[in-house]
N, C-alpha and C positions, 0 to 999 in steps of 0.2 A: 517841870521842863525836862528834868533828868530822865524821866521815863520815856521820852520821845526821841532822845539823842541816839540810842542804840539802833532802833528801827530805821531811822533816817540814814544813819551811817551805813547800815547793812545794804540799804537800797542803792545808795551811791556806789558802793563797791561792786554790787551786782551789775549795775549799768556799765561801769568802766570795763568789767570783764567781758561783757557781751560785745561792746564796741571793739575791744581789742581782738576778740575771736573772729570778727568779721573783717578785720583788716583795716580798720579806721586808723589813720596815722602812719601806716606802713608805706614804703616806697613800692610803686606798682611796676611790674615787669612788662616790657613791650611784647605784644602777641606775635606769633610766627605763622606764616601762611604755608599750608601743605598743598602742593599741586597734585590734582587727581587726573589721571589719564584713563579714559574709558577704553574698553576692549581688552584684547590680549596682545602681548608683544608679537611682532611679525618675525617669523623664523628667518634665519639667514638663507639667502638664495631661494626664497619662496616663489613657487610658480603661480603666476597670476593669469587671469583670463579677463579680457576687456569685453564687457557686454555691449552688443549692438543689435539693433532691429534689422531683420532680414526677411526677404520674401520666402514664405513657406507654403508648399503645396502638399499638405499632409495626405496620407492614405488612411481612410477610416475603415475599421473592421466592423462588419455586421455579422452577428452570430446566427447560425442556422443549424439545420439537422439534415443528414443524408437520408434520402429515400430512393426507392427504386422507381424508375419511370413507368414500369409495368408491374403491377401487383394484382393478382386475381384471387378473390375469395371464392372457394368452391363450396357450394351448398347442395343439400338434397333437393330434388325436384319432386319427390314422392314421399308420402309417410311410410316409413319402413324401419326395421331394426338394423343397426350396423352389424354386418356379418364379419368382415375382415378389414384390417387396416394394414397396408403393406409398407408404409413409410413413417418416418418420425421427423420431428422438427430438425432441420439441418441437412436432411437428405437431398442429394442432387438427383434430379429427375429429368427425363426426356419427354418431349412432346408426344402425347398419345399413350404414355405409360400408365397402366392401372395403378391407382393410388388407394382406392377403397371400394368395397362392394357392400351392397345392402341385401337383405333377405328378399329374394325374388320369387318365393314359392307362390304367393298369391298371383303375381304377375304371370307366371308360367301357366297357372291354371286358367287364367283369363285368356291367355294367348291360345291355349289348346282348345278352349271352347269357341273362340273366335275362328280358329282354323276349321273346326268341324262345321260351324255355321256357313263358312265360306264354301266349303266343298259341297255341302248340301244345296246351297243356292246355285252353285255352278252346275251341279247335276240337274237341278230343276230347270234352269234356263236353257240348258242344252236339250232337254226333253221337250220343253214347250216350243223351242225353235223348230225341232223336227215335226212336231204336230202342226205348227203353223205352216211349214212348207208343204205338208200333205193336206192342208186345209182342214185339219181336224181340231185346230185351236184358233181362237180369234186373235186379232192384233192387240186388243186390250190385254188379253192374258199374257202375251209375249212381253208387252211393255211392263206389266206388273212383275213378271219374273226377272226381267233385266234390272228393274229398280231394286228388288230385293238382293240381287247378285251384287250390285254396286255398293249397297249399304254393307253387306257382309264383307266385301273386299276391303272397304274403308276401315271397318272395325278390326279386321285382322291386321291391316297395316299399322293401325294405331297401337294395337297390343304389342306388335314387334318393336315399335318405337319406345313404348313404355318399358319394355325389357331392357333397353339400353340405359335407361335412367338408373338402373340398379348398380351400374359400375361408373365410378367417378374417375376420369382420366385427366392427366396433366395437359393443360392447353398450350404449354410452352416448355422450352428447355430452361430450367431454372432450379431454384432451391426452395424446399418446403420451409416456411417460416412459422407456421402455426398449425398445431394438431389439436382439434377440439373434440373429435369423436373417437370413441373406444368401442370395441366389440361388445354388443349387448345394449348399447345406448339406443334410445328411440330418437330417430331423426325425423324432423318435420320439414315441409316445403319451405325453402328460404333460410333454413338453419345452416350457418357456416360450419363446415366440418374440417376443412383444410384451407391453407393459404399458400400460394406459390408466388415467388417474385423472380424477376430477371436480375441476376447478379452482375451482368455486364453493363447495362445501361443504367447508371445511377445519376441522381441529381441532388443538388443542395437546395433545400427550400428555406428561404431567408425572408423574414419580415423586414423590409427596408423602409426607413423613414421617407416620407413623401418628398422632402427637399432633395434627396439623392436620386430619385427615380429618373430625372433628366439625364443622368450620367450612365444609365443602364438601359439603353434601347435594346429591343429584341435583336439578337445576333451579335451583341457586343462581346468581345473577348475579355475575360477577367481572370484573376488569380484566386484560387481557393486553397485554403490551408485546412487540413484535417488533423485532429488531435490523435486519432487512433494510429495512423501510419506516420505521423510527424513528417509529412511531405507536402510540398507545394505542387498543386495540380493546375493545369490550364482548364478553363471552363468557358462556356458560352451561354449567354442569356437565351433561354428557350421560350419562356412564357412569363407574363406579368398578369397576375390575377386582377381583374378589373373591379376590385372592391377594397375600400379603405376601412381599416379597423378604426372605429370611432374612439376607442380608448387609447391606443398606442400611436395613432396617426401613421400607420404603416400599411404597405401593400406587400402581398406575398410574391416574391420573385423566385422562379425556378430556373436553376442554372445547371445545364448538362456538364458533368465532370468527365474529362477525357483521360484515358490511360489508367483507369482503375483496374484492380485485380480482386481476387477472392478475399484478400485480407480486409477490404473495405466493406463494412456491413451497414445495412440500414439502421438508422438511429445514431450513427456516429456524429459527434459534435464537430462542427466546422465553422470556418470564418470566410466571409466574402470580403475582399479588399476593394475599396472604391476610392478613386482619386478625388479629393475634395477641392474646392476653389482655393486658389493661392491667396494668401493674406500676410500682413506684416506680423512678425512674431519675434520674441526674444528666446533664443536657444542658448543653453549653456551646457557644458559637459556634466554628465551624470555624477562624475567623481566629486564635483564641487558641492553636492548636496548631502546633508546628513540629517538624521532625525533625533529629536529630543522628545521622547514619548511618541505622540502621534503628530507632532508638529515638524514640518520640513524646514530646515534652516540652511543658510549659507553664511559665509563670513566675508563681509565687504571690507576692503582695505581703504582706510582713511588716515592720512598723516602718519604712516608707518605702524598703524595699529589694525588689528583684525576685529571688526565689529560684527556681532551676531545680528542676523536679520531673518525673520520668518518669510517664507515664500509659499506660493501655491503653484503646483506644477500641473501640466496637462499631458499632451501627446508625447510619447517617447519615440524617437527615430534613431536607431543605432545606439551610439554612445552619447547622444545629445537628448535633452529633454526641454520641452517648452515651459517657460515660466509665465504664468498667467498674471501674477501680481507679486509685488515685493521688490522688483528690480526695474531699473530704467537704463536706457542707452547711455554709455559712458561710465557706468559703474565697473569697478574692478573687484573680482572675487578670487578667493584662494582656491586653487585646484585641489589642494590637499588640506582641508580645514584643520586648524590647530585643535588638539584634543583638550577638552575642558575638564578640570578637576571637580 
């Protein structure tokens, strides 16, 4: 029996120590409750804005590109080598001004031969007419001579016209926008050598969504903003292309821009402003919005605390921006959000 007493006694002592360590038999303390207040403390004299829904008639901007209403591609009408080019891209030109000449040696030889044939035919028809008047030639011979004379005259006239094709002239007062031919280049019929545009009459070409076309009838006065000159121009709808782009569901609208000058160049980026239908919207000051990463946030005031809330914004008008989601009428937001640590 004695050999079991020590192990049993040790076990009992171990159990007592374990019970004491876990608090068995000790007086228990009453728990305390810690109140948690969400959000951030509201600054003294904080400026608030009460959210409410209001009628909004937004202006939608549709982007487009400036182009000249008159742009002419000048091409060769005959196969020939480019002899001289008198202008460069950007040169101002007048109507009828020579811009480029082609090698016309072959044409001059053809014109000289045609002139010789014409004079020979003229001499022959005059001789035959005198013989016919003296009854020394038949009427058939006179008719044949007159026919040859008419053919020779037509060929000479054609050769003189062909000679004019060797010189390319400006068809309008404008600016050269493209130079593709250089002396020594071989030009073929239809090959574009130069391009000239009218810098006075410019238009904004805009792909407009189909739903907005009803607000842009032909003749409608509109506003146009150009990035290059950073100026608002008045415009007027001149043409609506009667074809819908099946991918973007847009139609091309051409708007004549009034009051432009030489500083406005074709290719300039521009915006056409269109008044959209009025609708109910929630607008708040831009100052009430701040960003956390890529998330837009506001601070809503509840029970003296500023609570963070994410929002999604839309159209901006002046110092106000539309809130598409995240706020409702009656909410109060801080105009100057509390900085978060």
